[in-house]
C-alpha positions in Angstrom: 0.0 0.0 0.0 1.3 3.5 -0.9 2.1 5.7 2.1 0.0 8.9 2.0 1.7 12.1 1.1 0.7 14.6 3.9 0.9 17.5 1.5 -1.8 16.0 -0.6 -3.8 15.3 2.5 -3.4 18.9 3.5 -4.8 20.1 0.2 -7.8 17.8 0.7 -8.2 19.5 4.0 -8.5 22.9 2.2 -5.1 24.2 3.0 -4.0 26.9 0.5 -0.8 26.6 -1.6 0.8 29.3 0.7 0.1 27.2 3.7 1.4 24.0 2.1 4.7 25.8 1.4 4.9 27.1 5.0 4.0 24.2 7.2 6.8 21.8 8.1 5.6 18.4 7.1 9.1 17.2 6.4 8.9 14.3 8.8 5.7 12.8 7.3 6.8 13.7 3.8 10.1 11.8 4.1 8.3 8.7 5.3 5.7 9.0 2.5 8.4 9.4 -0.1 10.3 6.4 1.3 7.2 4.2 1.0 6.2 5.5 -2.5 9.7 5.5 -4.0 10.4 2.5 -6.4 13.0 0.2 -4.9 16.3 0.1 -6.8 18.7 -2.8 -6.8 21.7 -2.5 -4.6 24.9 -1.8 -6.3 27.0 -4.8 -7.2 29.9 -5.7 -5.0 32.1 -7.0 -7.7 35.6 -5.9 -8.6 36.6 -3.2 -11.0 37.2 0.5 -10.7 35.3 2.4 -8.1 33.5 5.5 -9.2 34.9 9.0 -9.1 33.1 12.3 -9.7 31.4 11.9 -13.0 31.8 8.1 -13.4 34.4 5.3 -13.4 38.2 6.0 -13.1 38.5 4.5 -16.5 36.4 5.5 -19.5 36.5 4.5 -23.2 36.8 7.5 -25.5 35.8 7.8 -29.1 35.5 10.8 -31.5 31.9 11.1 -30.4 32.6 11.6 -26.7 36.1 13.2 -26.9 34.8 16.7 -25.9 32.9 15.4 -22.8 35.3 12.7 -21.5 38.6 14.4 -22.1 38.3 18.1 -22.8 35.4 18.9 -20.4 36.6 16.7 -17.6 40.1 18.1 -17.8 38.8 21.4 -16.5 38.3 19.8 -13.0 40.5 16.7 -13.0 43.7 15.6 -14.8 42.8 13.2 -17.6 45.3 10.6 -18.4 44.8 9.7 -22.1 46.0 6.2 -23.0 46.4 6.1 -26.7 46.6 2.4 -27.4 45.6 -0.4 -29.8 43.4 -3.3 -28.9 44.6 -6.9 -29.1 48.3 -6.3 -28.0 49.1 -8.3 -24.8 51.8 -6.0 -23.8 49.5 -3.0 -24.2 46.8 -4.8 -22.2 49.2 -5.2 -19.4 49.9 -1.4 -19.3 46.2 -0.7 -19.4 45.6 -2.9 -16.4 48.5 -1.2 -14.5 47.1 2.3 -15.4 43.6 1.4 -14.2 45.1 0.0 -10.9 47.0 3.2 -10.3 43.9 5.2 -11.1 42.0 3.4 -8.4 44.9 3.9 -6.0 44.6 7.6 -6.9 41.1 7.5 -5.4 39.5 9.2 -8.3 42.0 12.1 -8.3 42.6 11.5 -12.0 40.6 9.9 -14.8 42.0 7.3 -17.2 40.7 7.9 -20.7 41.4 5.0 -23.0 41.5 5.5 -26.8 41.7 2.6 -29.3 43.6 4.1 -32.2 42.5 1.4 -34.6 39.0 2.9 -34.6 39.8 6.5 -33.8 42.6 7.6 -36.1 41.6 11.2 -36.0 42.4 11.3 -32.3 45.8 9.8 -33.1 46.3 12.7 -35.5 45.2 15.2 -33.0 47.8 13.9 -30.4 50.4 13.4 -33.1 51.0 9.8 -31.9 54.3 8.4 -33.1 54.4 5.3 -30.9 51.8 2.9 -29.4 51.2 3.1 -26.6 51.5 6.8 -25.8 50.1 8.5 -22.7 49.3 12.1 -22.4 48.2 14.0 -19.3 45.6 16.6 -20.2 44.9 19.5 -17.9 42.5 22.4 -18.8 42.2 21.0 -22.3 46.0 21.0 -22.9 48.6 18.1 -22.7 51.0 18.9 -20.0 53.0 15.7 -19.7 53.5 12.5 -21.8 55.4 9.4 -22.2 55.5 6.5 -24.8 56.2 2.9 -24.4 55.5 0.4 -21.6 56.7 1.0 -18.1 56.4 -1.2 -15.0 54.1 -0.4 -12.1 56.9 0.6 -9.7 58.0 3.4 -12.1 54.6 4.6 -13.0 53.3 4.9 -9.4 55.7 7.7 -8.3 54.9 9.5 -11.6 51.2 9.7 -10.8 51.8 10.5 -7.1 53.9 13.4 -8.0 51.3 14.5 -10.6 48.5 14.8 -8.0 50.9 16.6 -5.6 51.8 19.2 -8.3 48.2 19.8 -9.4 46.4 19.5 -6.0 46.4 23.2 -5.3 45.6 24.2 -8.8 42.7 21.8 -9.2 40.4 21.6 -6.2 38.3 19.1 -8.0 41.0 16.5 -7.2 40.3 16.6 -3.4 36.6 16.8 -4.0 36.6 13.7 -6.2 38.8 11.8 -3.8 36.5 12.6 -0.9 33.6 11.1 -2.9 35.6 8.1 -4.2 34.0 4.7 -3.6 30.5 6.0 -3.0 27.7 5.2 -5.5 25.8 8.5 -5.6 23.0 6.9 -7.6 22.3 4.2 -5.2 19.3 4.5 -2.9 20.0 4.0 0.9 18.6 0.9 2.4 15.1 1.6 3.6 14.5 1.7 7.3 12.4 -1.1 8.7 8.7 -0.2 8.8 7.4 0.7 12.2 3.8 -0.9 12.2 2.6 1.8 14.6 3.5 4.6 12.2 2.2 2.6 9.3 -1.2 2.3 11.0 -1.3 6.0 11.6 -0.3 6.9 8.1 -2.9 4.4 6.6 -5.5 6.1 8.7 -4.4 9.5 7.4 -4.6 8.1 3.8 -8.2 7.2 4.4 -8.9 10.6 5.8 -9.6 9.2 9.2 -7.9 11.9 11.3 -9.3 10.6 14.6 -7.8 7.2 14.0 -4.4 8.8 13.0 -4.4 11.0 16.1 -5.2 8.0 18.3 -2.3 6.0 16.7 0.2 8.8 17.3 -1.1 9.3 20.9 -0.6 5.6 21.5 3.0 5.9 20.3 3.6 8.8 22.6 2.1 7.0 25.5 4.7 4.4 25.2 7.5 6.8 24.1 6.9 10.3 25.4 10.1 11.6 23.8 9.4 10.3 20.3 9.9 13.6 18.4 8.6 12.2 15.1 5.3 11.0 16.6 4.9 14.4 18.4 5.5 16.4 15.2 3.2 14.1 13.2 0.5 14.4 15.9 0.6 18.2 15.7 0.4 18.1 12.0 -2.5 15.7 11.8 -4.5 17.6 14.5 -4.1 20.8 12.5 -5.1 19.1 9.2 -8.2 17.9 10.9 -9.1 21.3 12.1 -8.2 22.9 8.7 -10.6 20.7 6.9 -13.5 22.6 8.6 -11.8 25.9 8.9 -14.3 28.7 8.2 -12.9 32.1 6.9 -15.8 33.8 8.6 -14.3 32.8 11.9 -11.9 35.7 11.5 -14.6 38.3 11.5 -16.4 36.5 14.3 -13.2 36.5 16.4 -12.6 40.2 15.7 -16.1 41.0 17.0 -15.5 38.9 20.2 -11.9 39.6 21.3 -12.3 37.9 24.7 -13.7 34.7 23.3 -10.6 32.4 23.4 -12.3 29.6 21.4 -13.2 32.1 18.7 -9.6 33.4 18.6 -8.2 29.8 18.3 -10.6 29.1 15.4 -9.7 32.4 13.7 -6.0 31.6 14.0 -6.5 28.3 12.4 -8.4 29.9 9.5 -5.7 32.5 9.1 -2.9 29.9 9.1 -4.9 27.8 6.6 -5.1 30.9 4.4 -1.4 31.5 4.5 -1.6 34.4 7.0 1.1 32.9 9.3 2.1 36.1 11.1 -1.5 37.2 11.6 -2.4 33.9 13.2 0.6 34.1 15.6 -0.1 37.8 16.4 -3.7 37.1 17.1 -2.9 34.4 19.7 -0.1 36.4 21.3 -2.5 39.3 21.9 -5.1 36.9 23.3 -2.5 35.7 25.8 -1.7 39.4 26.7 -5.3 40.3 27.5 -6.4 37.0 29.2 -5.6 35.2 32.4 -5.8 31.9 34.1 -7.3 29.0 32.0 -8.1 31.3 29.1 -4.5 32.4 28.9 -3.2 28.8 29.1 -5.6 27.7 26.3 -4.4 30.5 24.0 -0.8 29.8 24.8 -1.0 26.1 24.3 -2.8 26.6 21.0 -0.1 29.0 19.8 2.6 26.6 20.8 0.9 23.8 18.8 1.0 26.0 15.7 4.7 26.6 16.2 5.2 22.9 15.9 4.0 22.9 12.3 7.0 24.9 11.3 10.7 24.4 11.3 12.2 25.5 14.7 14.4 28.1 13.0 11.6 29.7 10.9 12.0 33.4 11.5 8.2 33.8 11.9 8.3 31.3 14.8 11.3 32.9 16.3 9.7 36.4 16.3 6.4 35.0 17.7 8.2 33.1 20.4 9.8 36.3 21.6 6.5 38.1 21.5 4.9 35.3 23.5 7.7 35.5 26.1 7.1 39.2 26.6 3.3 38.6 26.9 3.8 36.0 29.6 6.5 37.8 31.6 
């Protein structure tokens, strides 16, 4: 069953678009997206080069992708262009060594392999005289090169020194190394479903706000410090009230400033209409001019509205200061 999206439920409860953008439904929304998102297979754990920024440490280059894979990439990372010919065992050994060293470089440079048998125009561009030839391209220009086959123990210090020399000039190297080994396209493993939250969210999907409220209250009875359940409870309670919010409640409250119930209803209507500051200000002023149980009721209602927003929302911060002044 698809997990309900609280933003859609809020719209069904007659919340305006301004309200939907203001209220912090991030907790419920994240859980809804987790349930609704298609499951993607986990990344394979086989061997091969780990990814760097923009793809594998080794890429096959042709005339068609030369611009993207060599020239464009070389603006952020050094690109080591291996100009080679397929089918030569000695060349294959060099290719394997270069790819191994690229992995050791943790994505700090990209190996771009060109088969000159099928890409002769690239051979002309690099003026290849011998196979294999390797060029290091930085900012679309070859900066170093060598020809022939060299053992691993001679090539390793060459690439170590290369990264040391270019590190300060190309911040993309450090950034790519920091990301190396992570599959940015993979979805994180979903958290196990909590059946208590599932029951609450299914009730919300049905539009049964009372059942959803009861489910969240049951969670809080067992876990009073469960912040997710507390936030969800505040959200669902407001969604339930907003469904029957009456814009005429504002005029009615203005005509009866000492009627705390009317002020609470008017604040809900204002909030549902996107008038966030007006709703907060109304209840702060109600706190100022009331006492005892009436003051407590107005204060508690205002605090419940604060819980619909991010804690650092400037409108909440301003209203909290105003509430403190009204109380003390």
